[in-house]
N, C-alpha and C positions, 0 to 999 in steps of 0.2 A: 481640595481635590482628592477624590478617592484613589486607591491604588490602581483600580481598573482604568479610570480616566487618565491617570498618569501614564500608564502603559500605552493607551490608545494615542495619546498626544506624542509620546516618544516614537511610536510606529510611524505616524504621519509625518514626523519631522525628517524621516529618511526617504520620503516619496521621491521617485524619479520618473516623471511623466514619459520621457523618451523610452526608458527601459520598460515601463508599463505597457506601452503600445506593442513592443516586441513580444512580451509575455502573453498579452491578450491573444496574439496570433498563434504563438507556440502552443498554448494550452487550449486552443480550439474553442474560443468563447463566443463565436458567431452563432447566429440563429440556426438551430437544427444540429449544431455540433455538440460533442459530448460535454463541453464545459460552458454551454450557453449561459450567458448572464453573469459569469464569474468576473469579479472586479479586481484588478491588480493595481498596486501602488508602485510597482517596479523596484522592490527591495530584494537584494540578492540574499540567498540562503545563509551565508556566513554572518551577515549582519542580523538576520532574524534569530539565529542561534545566540548571538551575543546579547541581543535584547532580552530574549527569554530567560537567560541566566540571572538577570536582575529582578525577575518577577516570579520566581519559583514559589514564593509564599502566597500567591493568589489563591483564594478559596475556590472550591468547586462551584460555588454559587456564581462567582465572577467568571470562572471558565465557562460555565453554562451560557452566560450572556455572550461571551466573546466568540464561542464556537459557532453561534448563530449569525455571526457577522457576514455581510455580503462581500467583505474584503478578504481576498484569498490569504494574504499575509497574516491577518489577524487569526484566521482559522489555523494556519500553519504554526504560528507561535503558541496558540492554545495547545496544540499537539506536542510541541517541544516541551512545554511546561508539564503536560500530563505524563509524558515519558519520564521526565526527570523525577516527578513525584512518585511514579510507579517504581522506578529503579531504586529509589531511596527507602521505599517502604520495607519495614522489617517484619511486620505481622501479616499473616495470610489474609485476614479480614480487610486490612488496609489495601492490599493489592487487589482484592476482589472489588473493592469500592471503585477503584480506578478502571478496572476491567469493565464493570457494569456501566460506569459513566460512558465509556467508549462505545459499547454496544447500543446504548440508549441514543447515541448521537451520530450513528452512521450516516444519516441523511445529510449531515454537514461535512462529512469526510468524503468529499465528492469531486475529487480529481486524482489522477494517478499518483502525483507526487505526495499528496497527503496520505493516501493509502500505503504507498510503498515505504514511507518514512515510519509509519506508526504500527501497521498490522503485525509485523514480526516482533517488534519490541514490546507490545502490550498483549495482543491476542495470542500470538504464538508462544510468547514466554509464559503467560499465565497457564496455558493449556498443556505445557510440556509434560506435566505429570498428572493430567486429568483427562476426563472424557472429552473427546473432540466432537461430540454430537452437535454442538452449536455451529461448527463449520459446515456440516451437511445441511443445516437449515439455511445458512447464508448462501451456500453455493446454488441453492434452488431459488434464490430471490430473483424478482424481476429487476432489482436494482443492479446495474452494472458494477457499481462500487462495492456493494456487499459481496458480490461474487468474487471480485478482485481481492477483497479483504480475506476471504476464505482461502484463496490461492496463496497470497503473500504470507499469511500466518504460518503456512507450512514451511516457509523458509527457515524458521527457527528449528523445526524438527529435522529438516534436511541437513542443516549445519551439524546436527548431533547424530548424523547417519541413521536417522529414523525416516524411512522413505514411504512407509505404508500409506499414510494419509495423502501425501502429495500425489502419489500414483493413483489412488482412488478418485481424488478430486479431478485430476487430469482426465481420467476416464469419463467422468460425468460431463466434463466440459468439452469433450471432443467435437460436439455438434453446436457449440455456442456460436452465435452469429457475430459477436463483436471482436474487432481487431485487438482491442486492449486486453481482452481475455486470452486471445491467441498468444499474444506476446508474453503475458504473465505466466501462462501454463508452460510455454516453451522455455521460458527462463528457468522455472523450477525444474523442468526435465533436464536442462543443461547442467544445473547445479548438482542434480543427482548423478549425472554422467561424469562430472569432475571428481566425484567421490567413488563411484562404482560404475564403470562403463558397461559392464555386463548387464546390470539391472536396467540401465537405459536402453540398451540394444534389445533386451528381451521385451520391453514395453513397446518399442518401435516395430518389432518384427512383423506383427500383423496389423499395425495401425498406420504406418508411415504412408501407405498408398492412399488413404482416405482422410487423414487428419488435415486441418487447415494448413496451407502452405507456409504461412507466417509462423505458426506454431512449430512446424517441422524445422524450418530454417533456424529458429532460435535454439531448438533442442540439440541440433547437430553442429552448432557453430564452432565448438572446440575440437571437433573430430578432425582427423587428417583429411586432406583434400580428396583423396581417392574415395574414401569411405563416404564423405559428404555427398559427392557426386552420385554415388551408387544409390543413396537414399533418395536423392532428388529425382531419379528416373522413375516414372510411374507407368 
């Protein structure tokens, strides 16, 4: 049995059909929904993390096979392993290899939990001291998930009090039609506000009246009630 087959067997041994039904609904896997066709085994994230720790030595060839899986948990575990490999890499060329692998496989990073787990830890981290041009390509993508990757990658910059790209990308996505983008952008704006409220308020000053309601609610969530209410009056 190969290492990959061993991993897949281990994953399936933790399947929980009752939990899987709950997750299928939670992650909107029905026809026409954003997660249409995604298959869940019902394995909770802490168990997935533990499984991934035992298979960090999987090759990128194996990970390429695993990330194409129809099973959500197999794609998630691929990303846990990739993040671990990336974080352990000491050479820049090795980090680039994992970054390139990630960007080559964005079509399989196709639900919000997969994006939110991985984009800051790989894309954001890799670009921390580099050109962010690729984010502006992703943010114009027709793919909801590539646009969300662009947003979530900026979380790494925001944590380092570098707000420029998060604000630029927020501006680009003000007219986006998808609720999951509204939430992601609002989340990044909120994180900026937690570090510098003046910058957030400056951004909101001429935009709060027209930006998507969900985006605004997320952005102002940590403000005092009186100020929140004032922003919500249009």
